[in-house]
Each structure stands twice: as structure tokens, then as C-alpha cells.
C-alpha positions as CSV (number, residue, x, y, z in Angstrom):
1,X,0.0,0.0,0.0
2,X,1.4,3.4,-1.0
3,X,1.7,6.2,1.6
4,X,-0.3,9.4,1.3
5,X,2.9,11.2,0.3
6,X,3.6,8.6,-2.4
7,X,0.1,9.1,-3.7
8,X,0.5,12.9,-3.8
9,X,3.8,12.5,-5.7
10,X,2.2,10.0,-8.1
11,X,-0.7,12.5,-8.7
12,X,1.8,15.1,-9.8
13,X,3.5,12.6,-12.1
14,X,0.2,11.6,-13.6
15,X,-0.7,15.2,-14.3
16,X,2.7,15.7,-16.0
17,X,2.3,12.5,-18.0
18,X,-1.2,13.6,-19.2
19,X,0.2,17.0,-20.1
20,X,3.1,15.4,-22.0
21,X,0.6,13.3,-24.0
22,X,-1.5,16.4,-24.8
23,X,-4.4,15.2,-22.6
24,X,-4.8,11.9,-24.6
25,X,-5.0,8.7,-22.6
26,X,-2.6,5.9,-23.6
27,X,-2.7,2.3,-22.3
28,X,0.2,3.2,-20.0
29,X,-1.5,6.3,-18.6
30,X,-4.8,4.4,-18.2
31,X,-3.0,1.7,-16.3
32,X,-1.3,4.2,-14.0
33,X,-4.6,6.1,-13.4
34,X,-6.4,2.9,-12.6
35,X,-3.7,2.0,-10.0
36,X,-3.8,5.5,-8.6
37,X,-7.6,5.5,-8.2
38,X,-7.5,2.0,-6.7
39,X,-5.0,3.1,-4.0
40,X,-6.2,6.6,-3.4
41,X,-9.7,5.9,-1.8
42,X,-8.1,3.6,0.7
43,X,-5.6,6.2,1.7
44,X,-8.2,9.0,1.8
45,X,-10.5,6.9,3.8
46,X,-7.7,6.1,6.3
47,X,-6.8,9.8,6.4
48,X,-10.4,10.8,6.9
49,X,-10.8,8.3,9.8
50,X,-7.6,9.7,11.5
51,X,-8.8,13.2,11.0
52,X,-12.2,12.3,12.5
53,X,-10.5,10.6,15.4
54,X,-8.2,13.6,16.0
55,X,-11.2,16.0,15.9
56,X,-13.1,13.7,18.4
57,X,-10.0,13.7,20.7
58,X,-9.7,17.5,20.4
59,X,-13.4,17.9,21.3
60,X,-13.0,15.5,24.2
61,X,-9.9,17.4,25.6
62,X,-11.7,20.7,25.1
63,X,-14.6,19.4,27.2
64,X,-12.1,18.2,29.8
65,X,-10.4,21.6,29.8
66,X,-13.7,23.4,30.2
67,X,-14.7,21.2,33.1
68,X,-11.3,21.7,34.7
69,X,-11.6,25.5,34.2
70,X,-15.1,25.4,35.8
71,X,-13.7,23.3,38.7
72,X,-10.8,25.8,39.2
73,X,-13.3,28.7,39.3
74,X,-15.5,26.7,41.8
75,X,-12.5,25.9,44.0
76,X,-11.3,29.5,44.1
77,X,-14.8,30.7,45.0
78,X,-14.9,28.3,47.9
79,X,-11.4,29.2,49.0
80,X,-12.3,32.9,48.9
81,X,-15.5,32.3,50.9
82,X,-13.5,30.3,53.5
83,X,-10.8,32.9,53.7
84,X,-13.6,35.5,54.4
85,X,-14.9,33.3,57.2
86,X,-11.4,33.0,58.6
87,X,-11.0,36.7,58.4
88,X,-14.3,37.3,60.3
89,X,-13.3,34.8,63.0
90,X,-9.9,36.4,63.4
91,X,-11.4,39.9,63.6
92,X,-13.9,38.7,66.3
93,X,-11.0,37.0,68.1
94,X,-9.0,40.3,67.9
95,X,-11.9,42.3,69.1
96,X,-12.4,40.0,72.1
97,X,-8.8,39.4,73.1
98,X,-6.7,42.0,71.4
99,X,-4.6,39.2,69.8
100,X,-4.2,39.2,66.0
101,X,-2.7,35.7,65.7
102,X,-3.8,32.2,66.4
103,X,-1.5,29.2,66.3
104,X,-2.7,25.6,66.1
105,X,-0.9,22.3,65.8
106,X,-1.0,22.3,62.1
107,X,-1.7,25.9,61.1
108,X,-1.1,29.5,62.0
109,X,-3.3,32.5,61.1
110,X,-2.8,36.2,61.8
111,X,-4.4,39.5,60.8
112,X,-2.5,42.3,59.3
113,X,-3.7,45.8,58.5
114,X,-3.4,47.2,55.1
115,X,-4.5,50.5,53.7
116,X,-6.2,50.8,50.4
117,X,-7.1,54.1,48.8
118,X,-10.5,55.4,47.9
119,X,-10.1,57.9,45.1
120,X,-12.0,59.6,42.3
121,X,-12.1,57.6,39.1
122,X,-12.0,60.8,37.0
123,X,-8.4,62.0,36.4
124,X,-9.6,65.6,36.3
125,X,-10.5,65.3,40.0
126,X,-6.9,64.3,40.9
127,X,-4.3,66.8,42.0
128,X,-2.1,67.5,38.9
129,X,1.1,66.2,40.5
130,X,-0.4,62.7,40.6
131,X,-1.6,62.7,37.0
132,X,0.8,62.1,34.2
133,X,-0.3,63.4,30.8
134,X,0.6,61.2,27.9
135,X,-1.7,60.2,25.1
136,X,-4.1,59.2,27.8
137,X,-4.3,60.6,31.3
138,X,-3.0,58.1,33.8
139,X,-3.5,58.4,37.5
140,X,-0.5,57.9,39.8
141,X,-2.2,55.7,42.4
142,X,1.0,54.7,44.0
143,X,2.1,58.4,44.4
144,X,-1.3,59.4,45.8
145,X,-1.3,56.5,48.2
146,X,2.2,57.4,49.4
147,X,1.2,61.0,49.9
148,X,-1.9,59.9,51.9
149,X,0.1,57.6,54.0
150,X,2.5,60.5,54.6
151,X,-0.3,62.6,56.0
152,X,-1.2,64.7,52.9
153,X,-4.8,66.0,52.7
154,X,-6.2,65.3,49.2
155,X,-9.8,66.3,48.4
156,X,-11.9,63.3,47.6
157,X,-9.3,60.8,48.8
158,X,-9.1,58.8,52.0
159,X,-7.4,55.7,53.3
160,X,-9.6,52.7,53.9
161,X,-8.2,50.4,56.6
162,X,-9.2,46.8,56.3
163,X,-8.0,43.4,57.6
164,X,-6.4,40.7,55.5
165,X,-5.7,37.2,56.7
166,X,-2.6,35.0,56.1
167,X,-2.9,31.2,56.5
168,X,0.1,29.0,56.6
């Protein structure tokens, strides 16, 4: 049985043979065409079967990837909800005891304070020293946050203190 490559090469040779003979069929060209057509359907059928199988496998793995992606999203949602529960428990513990850490046999958890900035979303409401003008106005959030932490009074800005939790 000829390979698909061999059949492709033979098709080129047959076209050249027919062109050389002015399009007329000779006994030799008829014999070669018959052999080609006898072999080609088997190869094309085999190629089509492999292509169908590859498409089926690709579809299968796409479904698996979609399921895995949905599972990752679900797990992250559950993780975030549990971290929120841990945060609330640690804040309650802190409010009751003044301690910001709890250690167990197989874990430790502690609260830490972090400051995040509440600021206007419109760059025109920002002080000009914290707005860089390029093709698009960009707000220097790090600069404004640093100024707020340093005690600067910026209209429309404030520091929002919140708790975060670290689990190890």
C-alpha cells in the first residue's frame, strides 16, 4: 500500500504524463490512473478516519479543559469564601482578646492591617502632581497612596483600613 505522500507525488507525475501526451490517454497512462484510483480511496478513507479521530479527541480534551476550568473557578470561589470566614473569625478574636494571631498544631493564622485608597475615578478630580499626561491621562495611584500615608490631605481621597488574613 502506498503512503499518502507517495500518492501525492504520483498524482503530480500523472498530471505531468497527461500534459506530455496532450491530454490523450494511452494504455500506460490508463493503467497508472487505474492503479492510482484504486489506491487513493483507501488512503483518503484512512486519512479521513484519522482526522475524524483527531477531531473527536480534540473535542474531548476541550470538554475536559472546560470542566477543569469550571472546577478551578469553583474551588477558588470556595477558597475565597472560607478565607472570608477565617477573616471574620480572626477579627472577632482580635476584638475580644486583642490578639491578632492564632496558632494551632497544624496551622497559624494572623491578621495584618493594610491600607487601600478610595479615590475619584476621573483623572480631572486628581491633583495634577499625581496625573501624568501622555496620550491618555494616567492616574499615579502609588504616588497618591504614598502621599496619603505621609499625611497629605487630598480632596476626595481617604485611606480605607481593612483586615487581611494570612494562612500557613
